NUKE-84863 format. One record per residue: residue number from 1; residue in three letters; x, y, z of N, C-alpha, C, O in turn. Coordinates in nm, 3 decimals. Example, Ala and Ser with C-alpha at 12.3 -4.5 7.8 and 13.67 -1.06 7.14 Angstrom:
BEGIN
- i:aa:n_X:n_Y:n_Z:ca_X:ca_Y:ca_Z:c_X:c_Y:c_Z:o_X:o_Y:o_Z
- 1:ALA:1.319:-0.569:0.780:1.230:-0.450:0.780:1.320:-0.330:0.780:1.424:-0.332:0.846
- 2:SER:1.285:-0.225:0.708:1.367:-0.106:0.714:1.290:0.003:0.787:1.341:0.114:0.804
//
This chain:
BEGIN
- i:aa:n_X:n_Y:n_Z:ca_X:ca_Y:ca_Z:c_X:c_Y:c_Z:o_X:o_Y:o_Z
- 1:MET:-3.625:-2.893:9.829:-3.667:-2.787:9.928:-3.551:-2.769:10.031:-3.475:-2.862:10.061
- 2:GLN:-3.542:-2.650:10.081:-3.447:-2.614:10.180:-3.514:-2.646:10.319:-3.636:-2.637:10.336
- 3:SER:-3.428:-2.682:10.411:-3.479:-2.706:10.545:-3.389:-2.628:10.643:-3.281:-2.582:10.608
- 4:GLY:-3.437:-2.615:10.763:-3.353:-2.546:10.865:-3.363:-2.397:10.849:-3.460:-2.344:10.797
- 5:VAL:-3.258:-2.331:10.897:-3.255:-2.188:10.901:-3.261:-2.123:10.765:-3.311:-2.011:10.749
- 6:PHE:-3.205:-2.198:10.662:-3.201:-2.140:10.529:-3.329:-2.164:10.447:-3.334:-2.138:10.327
- 7:ALA:-3.435:-2.217:10.519:-3.564:-2.234:10.448:-3.645:-2.106:10.454:-3.750:-2.098:10.390
- 8:THR:-3.600:-2.001:10.529:-3.673:-1.877:10.540:-3.597:-1.766:10.468:-3.481:-1.784:10.431
- 9:TRP:-3.659:-1.657:10.448:-3.603:-1.550:10.371:-3.493:-1.475:10.447:-3.399:-1.424:10.385
- 10:LEU:-3.505:-1.467:10.582:-3.420:-1.373:10.653:-3.267:-1.408:10.644:-3.188:-1.315:10.626
- 11:PRO:-3.224:-1.528:10.655:-3.075:-1.550:10.644:-3.026:-1.517:10.504:-2.914:-1.469:10.487
- 12:TRP:-3.109:-1.541:10.403:-3.072:-1.507:10.261:-3.063:-1.355:10.247:-2.972:-1.304:10.180
- 13:ALA:-3.156:-1.281:10.308:-3.155:-1.134:10.301:-3.031:-1.077:10.373:-2.967:-0.983:10.325
- 14:LEU:-2.998:-1.137:10.490:-2.882:-1.095:10.565:-2.751:-1.127:10.486:-2.659:-1.044:10.488
- 15:LEU:-2.741:-1.238:10.421:-2.627:-1.272:10.336:-2.621:-1.171:10.220:-2.513:-1.123:10.185
- 16:SER:-2.737:-1.139:10.159:-2.746:-1.044:10.052:-2.685:-0.911:10.092:-2.606:-0.850:10.020
- 17:ALA:-2.727:-0.866:10.218:-2.673:-0.736:10.266:-2.517:-0.743:10.286:-2.446:-0.649:10.253
- 18:ALA:-2.469:-0.854:10.340:-2.327:-0.867:10.364:-2.254:-0.863:10.228:-2.154:-0.794:10.214
- 19:PHE:-2.305:-0.938:10.130:-2.238:-0.940:10.001:-2.249:-0.810:9.928:-2.157:-0.773:9.856
- 20:ALA:-2.363:-0.735:9.945:-2.378:-0.604:9.892:-2.272:-0.509:9.950:-2.215:-0.427:9.878
- 21:ALA:-2.246:-0.520:10.083:-2.153:-0.435:10.138:-2.014:-0.461:10.084:-1.940:-0.368:10.054
- 22:LEU:-1.976:-0.590:10.071:-1.847:-0.624:10.010:-1.841:-0.578:9.863:-1.736:-0.534:9.816
- 23:THR:-1.954:-0.588:9.791:-1.959:-0.534:9.656:-1.910:-0.394:9.652:-1.824:-0.361:9.571
- 24:ALA:-1.961:-0.308:9.737:-1.929:-0.166:9.738:-1.776:-0.150:9.756:-1.710:-0.075:9.684
- 25:ILE:-1.726:-0.223:9.855:-1.584:-0.210:9.894:-1.496:-0.259:9.772:-1.407:-0.188:9.725
- 26:PHE:-1.525:-0.379:9.725:-1.447:-0.435:9.620:-1.461:-0.346:9.490:-1.361:-0.319:9.424
- 27:ALA:-1.578:-0.302:9.458:-1.598:-0.225:9.334:-1.527:-0.089:9.348:-1.471:-0.041:9.249
- 28:LYS:-1.527:-0.026:9.463:-1.457:0.103:9.479:-1.314:0.085:9.447:-1.257:0.168:9.375
- 29:VAL:-1.250:-0.020:9.498:-1.109:-0.048:9.465:-1.093:-0.083:9.319:-0.998:-0.038:9.255
- 30:GLY:-1.184:-0.161:9.265:-1.184:-0.208:9.129:-1.190:-0.099:9.022:-1.130:-0.112:8.915
- 31:VAL:-1.262:0.006:9.052:-1.285:0.114:8.953:-1.174:0.224:8.959:-1.176:0.318:8.880
- 32:GLU:-1.078:0.210:9.051:-0.974:0.306:9.064:-0.903:0.345:8.932:-0.886:0.463:8.901
- 33:ASN:-0.863:0.242:8.857:-0.779:0.264:8.740:-0.839:0.209:8.608:-0.770:0.161:8.518
- 34:ILE:-0.978:0.222:8.603:-1.047:0.164:8.490:-1.177:0.243:8.468:-1.232:0.299:8.563
- 35:ASN:-1.225:0.247:8.347:-1.351:0.307:8.318:-1.460:0.235:8.391:-1.462:0.112:8.394
- 36:SER:-1.555:0.310:8.450:-1.655:0.245:8.530:-1.749:0.161:8.450:-1.795:0.060:8.503
- 37:ASP:-1.782:0.193:8.327:-1.867:0.106:8.250:-1.800:-0.026:8.214:-1.865:-0.131:8.212
- 38:PHE:-1.665:-0.019:8.185:-1.589:-0.145:8.156:-1.586:-0.230:8.278:-1.596:-0.352:8.269
- 39:ALA:-1.572:-0.164:8.399:-1.570:-0.238:8.523:-1.706:-0.308:8.549:-1.711:-0.419:8.600
- 40:ALA:-1.814:-0.240:8.512:-1.943:-0.306:8.521:-1.962:-0.428:8.435:-2.028:-0.526:8.472
- 41:LEU:-1.897:-0.417:8.311:-1.904:-0.524:8.217:-1.830:-0.647:8.271:-1.878:-0.760:8.259
- 42:ILE:-1.711:-0.625:8.330:-1.637:-0.735:8.390:-1.721:-0.802:8.500:-1.734:-0.924:8.504
- 43:ARG:-1.777:-0.722:8.585:-1.861:-0.772:8.694:-1.977:-0.855:8.637:-2.009:-0.960:8.692
- 44:THR:-2.039:-0.809:8.531:-2.154:-0.880:8.472:-2.111:-1.014:8.419:-2.183:-1.113:8.434
- 45:ILE:-1.994:-1.019:8.356:-1.946:-1.147:8.297:-1.922:-1.248:8.408:-1.950:-1.367:8.393
- 46:VAL:-1.871:-1.201:8.518:-1.842:-1.291:8.633:-1.974:-1.337:8.685:-1.990:-1.457:8.707
- 47:ILE:-2.068:-1.252:8.705:-2.200:-1.293:8.760:-2.262:-1.395:8.665:-2.314:-1.497:8.712
- 48:LEU:-2.258:-1.372:8.530:-2.319:-1.464:8.437:-2.256:-1.602:8.454:-2.327:-1.702:8.463
- 49:GLY:-2.124:-1.607:8.459:-2.055:-1.733:8.474:-2.090:-1.803:8.606:-2.114:-1.924:8.606
- 50:VAL:-2.093:-1.733:8.714:-2.122:-1.791:8.845:-2.268:-1.854:8.846:-2.292:-1.967:8.889
- 51:VAL:-2.361:-1.770:8.796:-2.503:-1.817:8.796:-2.522:-1.935:8.703:-2.596:-2.029:8.734
- 52:ALA:-2.455:-1.931:8.587:-2.461:-2.040:8.492:-2.411:-2.174:8.554:-2.472:-2.280:8.537
- 53:VAL:-2.296:-2.166:8.625:-2.240:-2.284:8.690:-2.337:-2.331:8.798:-2.363:-2.451:8.811
- 54:LEU:-2.392:-2.236:8.878:-2.485:-2.273:8.983:-2.607:-2.342:8.930:-2.649:-2.445:8.984
- 55:VAL:-2.667:-2.289:8.825:-2.791:-2.350:8.769:-2.754:-2.489:8.714:-2.829:-2.584:8.735
- 56:ALA:-2.646:-2.503:8.647:-2.604:-2.636:8.587:-2.571:-2.739:8.703:-2.613:-2.855:8.700
- 57:ALA:-2.495:-2.689:8.801:-2.452:-2.780:8.906:-2.566:-2.825:8.998:-2.558:-2.933:9.057
- 58:THR:-2.671:-2.746:9.011:-2.785:-2.784:9.100:-2.896:-2.840:9.021:-3.000:-2.871:9.079
- 59:GLY:-2.884:-2.858:8.889:-2.987:-2.919:8.806:-3.114:-2.833:8.795:-3.223:-2.886:8.775
- 60:GLN:-3.099:-2.701:8.807:-3.211:-2.611:8.800:-3.248:-2.560:8.662:-3.341:-2.480:8.646
- 61:TRP:-3.174:-2.606:8.565:-3.205:-2.564:8.422:-3.342:-2.601:8.383:-3.386:-2.711:8.417
- 62:GLN:-3.415:-2.518:8.314:-3.545:-2.557:8.262:-3.551:-2.508:8.116:-3.481:-2.415:8.077
- 63:SER:-3.634:-2.572:8.038:-3.648:-2.538:7.901:-3.702:-2.396:7.886:-3.804:-2.365:7.947
- 64:PRO:-3.639:-2.310:7.808:-3.688:-2.174:7.790:-3.833:-2.169:7.742:-3.903:-2.071:7.767
- 65:SER:-3.879:-2.272:7.673:-4.020:-2.278:7.624:-4.121:-2.291:7.729:-4.241:-2.274:7.704
- 66:THR:-4.075:-2.322:7.855:-4.170:-2.344:7.964:-4.192:-2.208:8.037:-4.271:-2.200:8.131
- 67:VAL:-4.124:-2.106:7.995:-4.136:-1.973:8.057:-4.230:-1.887:7.983:-4.216:-1.871:7.862
- 68:SER:-4.327:-1.828:8.051:-4.431:-1.751:7.988:-4.373:-1.617:7.932:-4.268:-1.570:7.975
- 69:GLY:-4.445:-1.560:7.835:-4.403:-1.438:7.775:-4.402:-1.321:7.881:-4.314:-1.235:7.881
- 70:ARG:-4.502:-1.322:7.968:-4.508:-1.225:8.080:-4.387:-1.237:8.169:-4.328:-1.136:8.206
- 71:THR:-4.351:-1.356:8.203:-4.231:-1.376:8.283:-4.104:-1.324:8.211:-4.021:-1.256:8.272
- 72:TYR:-4.090:-1.357:8.083:-3.973:-1.303:8.006:-3.974:-1.152:8.009:-3.870:-1.089:8.031
- 73:LEU:-4.090:-1.091:7.986:-4.103:-0.949:7.983:-4.051:-0.884:8.109:-3.970:-0.792:8.104
- 74:PHE:-4.099:-0.936:8.227:-4.062:-0.872:8.347:-3.920:-0.906:8.389:-3.856:-0.828:8.459
- 75:LEU:-3.870:-1.021:8.348:-3.726:-1.050:8.377:-3.635:-0.968:8.290:-3.528:-0.928:8.336
- 76:VAL:-3.673:-0.941:8.164:-3.596:-0.853:8.076:-3.597:-0.708:8.134:-3.493:-0.642:8.142
- 77:LEU:-3.715:-0.662:8.174:-3.722:-0.529:8.235:-3.636:-0.521:8.361:-3.567:-0.422:8.383
- 78:SER:-3.641:-0.626:8.445:-3.559:-0.633:8.562:-3.410:-0.625:8.530:-3.331:-0.557:8.596
- 79:GLY:-3.375:-0.702:8.422:-3.235:-0.704:8.381:-3.189:-0.564:8.330:-3.078:-0.520:8.360
- 80:LEU:-3.275:-0.497:8.254:-3.243:-0.365:8.210:-3.229:-0.269:8.330:-3.139:-0.185:8.331
- 81:ALA:-3.313:-0.279:8.426:-3.309:-0.192:8.545:-3.183:-0.225:8.626:-3.120:-0.135:8.682
- 82:THR:-3.145:-0.356:8.633:-3.025:-0.393:8.708:-2.903:-0.336:8.636:-2.815:-0.277:8.700
- 83:GLY:-2.897:-0.354:8.503:-2.790:-0.296:8.428:-2.775:-0.148:8.444:-2.664:-0.099:8.463
- 84:ALA:-2.885:-0.076:8.437:-2.880:0.075:8.455:-2.830:0.103:8.595:-2.744:0.189:8.614
- 85:SER:-2.885:0.031:8.696:-2.842:0.050:8.828:-2.691:0.032:8.849:-2.623:0.115:8.911
- 86:TRP:-2.642:-0.080:8.794:-2.500:-0.107:8.808:-2.411:-0.002:8.740:-2.309:0.038:8.795
- 87:LEU:-2.452:0.042:8.620:-2.374:0.143:8.553:-2.375:0.272:8.631:-2.271:0.335:8.643
- 88:CYS:-2.483:0.311:8.682:-2.486:0.434:8.767:-2.409:0.414:8.894:-2.334:0.503:8.935
- 89:TYR:-2.423:0.295:8.960:-2.350:0.268:9.085:-2.201:0.277:9.063:-2.131:0.343:9.140
- 90:PHE:-2.152:0.211:8.959:-2.011:0.210:8.933:-1.961:0.351:8.904:-1.855:0.390:8.951
- 91:ARG:-2.037:0.427:8.826:-1.996:0.570:8.799:-1.993:0.646:8.927:-1.900:0.722:8.950
- 92:ALA:-2.094:0.629:9.015:-2.095:0.702:9.144:-1.971:0.661:9.229:-1.907:0.746:9.290
- 93:LEU:-1.939:0.532:9.231:-1.826:0.487:9.309:-1.696:0.539:9.255:-1.603:0.564:9.331
- 94:LYS:-1.686:0.556:9.120:-1.567:0.611:9.055:-1.547:0.754:9.100:-1.433:0.800:9.113
- 95:LEU:-1.659:0.826:9.126:-1.655:0.972:9.154:-1.662:1.004:9.304:-1.622:1.113:9.346
- 96:GLY:-1.713:0.909:9.384:-1.745:0.945:9.525:-1.685:0.834:9.621:-1.631:0.731:9.580
- 97:ASP:-1.702:0.866:9.748:-1.664:0.774:9.853:-1.766:0.657:9.865:-1.887:0.678:9.861
- 98:ALA:-1.714:0.535:9.879:-1.806:0.420:9.900:-1.898:0.436:10.016:-2.014:0.395:10.012
- 99:ALA:-1.844:0.497:10.121:-1.927:0.518:10.244:-2.039:0.617:10.225:-2.132:0.621:10.305
- 100:ARG:-2.034:0.695:10.121:-2.145:0.787:10.086:-2.225:0.740:9.975:-2.347:0.761:9.974
- 101:VAL:-2.165:0.676:9.876:-2.241:0.628:9.767:-2.337:0.512:9.801:-2.453:0.510:9.759
- 102:ALA:-2.286:0.418:9.878:-2.369:0.300:9.915:-2.498:0.336:9.995:-2.602:0.275:9.970
- 103:PRO:-2.495:0.426:10.084:-2.623:0.460:10.153:-2.721:0.528:10.060:-2.842:0.506:10.072
- 104:ILE:-2.673:0.608:9.969:-2.768:0.669:9.873:-2.827:0.560:9.786:-2.946:0.560:9.756
- 105:ASP:-2.743:0.466:9.744:-2.791:0.357:9.661:-2.899:0.276:9.738:-2.995:0.225:9.680
- 106:LYS:-2.879:0.266:9.866:-2.979:0.187:9.949:-3.106:0.263:9.971:-3.198:0.211:10.033
- 107:LEU:-3.116:0.386:9.921:-3.251:0.450:9.916:-3.345:0.369:9.827:-3.466:0.394:9.823
- 108:SER:-3.289:0.273:9.756:-3.374:0.179:9.680:-3.470:0.109:9.776:-3.579:0.073:9.733
- 109:ILE:-3.437:0.088:9.901:-3.521:0.031:10.001:-3.647:0.111:10.018:-3.758:0.058:10.020
- 110:VAL:-3.627:0.241:10.029:-3.740:0.335:10.041:-3.825:0.327:9.915:-3.948:0.319:9.923
- 111:LEU:-3.760:0.330:9.796:-3.838:0.328:9.673:-3.912:0.193:9.655:-4.025:0.190:9.605
- 112:VAL:-3.849:0.082:9.695:-3.921:-0.048:9.690:-4.048:-0.045:9.772:-4.152:-0.095:9.729
- 113:ALA:-4.040:0.014:9.890:-4.156:0.021:9.978:-4.265:0.105:9.911:-4.381:0.063:9.913
- 114:VAL:-4.236:0.216:9.855:-4.326:0.299:9.787:-4.385:0.235:9.659:-4.506:0.239:9.634
- 115:PHE:-4.295:0.178:9.582:-4.340:0.113:9.457:-4.424:-0.011:9.486:-4.519:-0.042:9.415
- 116:GLY:-4.385:-0.082:9.595:-4.467:-0.202:9.634:-4.609:-0.165:9.665:-4.702:-0.235:9.626
- 117:VAL:-4.627:-0.052:9.736:-4.760:-0.002:9.775:-4.834:0.044:9.649:-4.947:0.004:9.625
- 118:VAL:-4.765:0.133:9.565:-4.834:0.190:9.450:-4.862:0.092:9.343:-4.972:0.094:9.289
- 119:PHE:-4.767:0.002:9.305:-4.779:-0.088:9.188:-4.828:-0.231:9.220:-4.890:-0.298:9.138
- 120:LEU:-4.796:-0.273:9.349:-4.826:-0.409:9.378:-4.938:-0.428:9.482:-4.974:-0.540:9.518
- 121:ALA:-4.992:-0.313:9.528:-5.103:-0.307:9.624:-5.061:-0.372:9.754:-5.144:-0.430:9.823
- 122:GLU:-4.931:-0.362:9.789:-4.887:-0.412:9.918:-4.929:-0.316:10.028:-4.951:-0.197:10.002
- 123:LYS:-4.940:-0.364:10.147:-4.990:-0.279:10.259:-4.870:-0.265:10.359:-4.801:-0.360:10.394
- 124:LEU:-4.853:-0.142:10.398:-4.756:-0.115:10.504:-4.827:-0.043:10.616:-4.907:0.048:10.592
- 125:ALA:-4.800:-0.084:10.742:-4.862:-0.025:10.857:-4.774:0.096:10.901:-4.663:0.116:10.852
- 126:ALA:-4.830:0.173:10.994:-4.761:0.297:11.046:-4.617:0.267:11.091:-4.527:0.342:11.054
- 127:PRO:-4.593:0.165:11.165:-4.450:0.135:11.205:-4.365:0.109:11.086:-4.249:0.150:11.087
- 128:ASN:-4.418:0.040:10.976:-4.342:0.015:10.857:-4.300:0.147:10.792:-4.184:0.164:10.752
- 129:TRP:-4.398:0.242:10.782:-4.366:0.372:10.723:-4.268:0.449:10.803:-4.188:0.524:10.747
- 130:LEU:-4.271:0.433:10.935:-4.175:0.496:11.022:-4.037:0.442:10.992:-3.941:0.519:10.987
- 131:GLY:-4.026:0.312:10.973:-3.895:0.247:10.933:-3.849:0.299:10.800:-3.729:0.322:10.782
- 132:VAL:-3.938:0.320:10.702:-3.903:0.368:10.573:-3.843:0.513:10.588:-3.740:0.547:10.529
- 133:ALA:-3.914:0.594:10.671:-3.866:0.731:10.688:-3.731:0.732:10.760:-3.646:0.815:10.728
- 134:LEU:-3.708:0.639:10.860:-3.585:0.631:10.929:-3.470:0.591:10.832:-3.361:0.648:10.834
- 135:ILE:-3.501:0.493:10.750:-3.401:0.451:10.651:-3.359:0.559:10.558:-3.241:0.576:10.527
- 136:ALA:-3.461:0.636:10.512:-3.432:0.752:10.426:-3.346:0.853:10.496:-3.246:0.901:10.443
- 137:SER:-3.390:0.886:10.622:-3.315:0.980:10.699:-3.170:0.933:10.729:-3.074:1.009:10.717
- 138:GLY:-3.160:0.810:10.766:-3.030:0.752:10.793:-2.940:0.755:10.675:-2.824:0.791:10.689
- 139:ALA:-2.989:0.716:10.557:-2.907:0.718:10.435:-2.859:0.855:10.407:-2.742:0.874:10.373
- 140:LEU:-2.945:0.950:10.419:-2.905:1.094:10.391:-2.801:1.142:10.488:-2.705:1.209:10.451
- 141:LEU:-2.822:1.106:10.617:-2.725:1.146:10.726:-2.587:1.082:10.700:-2.485:1.148:10.717
- 142:ILE:-2.585:0.956:10.660:-2.464:0.887:10.635:-2.382:0.950:10.520:-2.260:0.965:10.524
- 143:ALA:-2.464:0.987:10.417:-2.407:1.036:10.289:-2.360:1.186:10.307:-2.278:1.238:10.230
- 144:TYR:-2.415:1.249:10.411:-2.386:1.396:10.431:-2.238:1.416:10.452:-2.174:1.345:10.530
- 145:LYS:-2.184:1.513:10.382:-2.040:1.543:10.394:-2.030:1.680:10.458:-2.033:1.783:10.391
- 146:GLY:-2.019:1.678:10.589:-2.018:1.804:10.664:-1.885:1.862:10.692:-1.876:1.968:10.754
//
């Protein structure tokens, strides 16, 4: 178990945001002279290697037979969605400015809120919906090329 500040979700979410920002910058430079799909393949291989080393080094490996069929189904669907997202993201970065592509990509925040309510029966209060609307508005304003 984790203890201290890293035992809660917030520092991990903040680190995720920081790494996602770096991802956009590094990927934009990385796709300059290469096909965007091939760039996504290279990124995927790196991620596979890093996660494999992490799981092995921390002793988190578990027998695949201990994973339920439902878990496999949803992890495979998640992987397919991630792959589609990355391919689209890299293509958008190849064609557009990182400062405009990334905010539109982050409209996923808005979609997660909506999907969470619709498919997972999560509840959002009025201030939460205001935040969702502000995120959507902010993303569109950042991406606007006037």
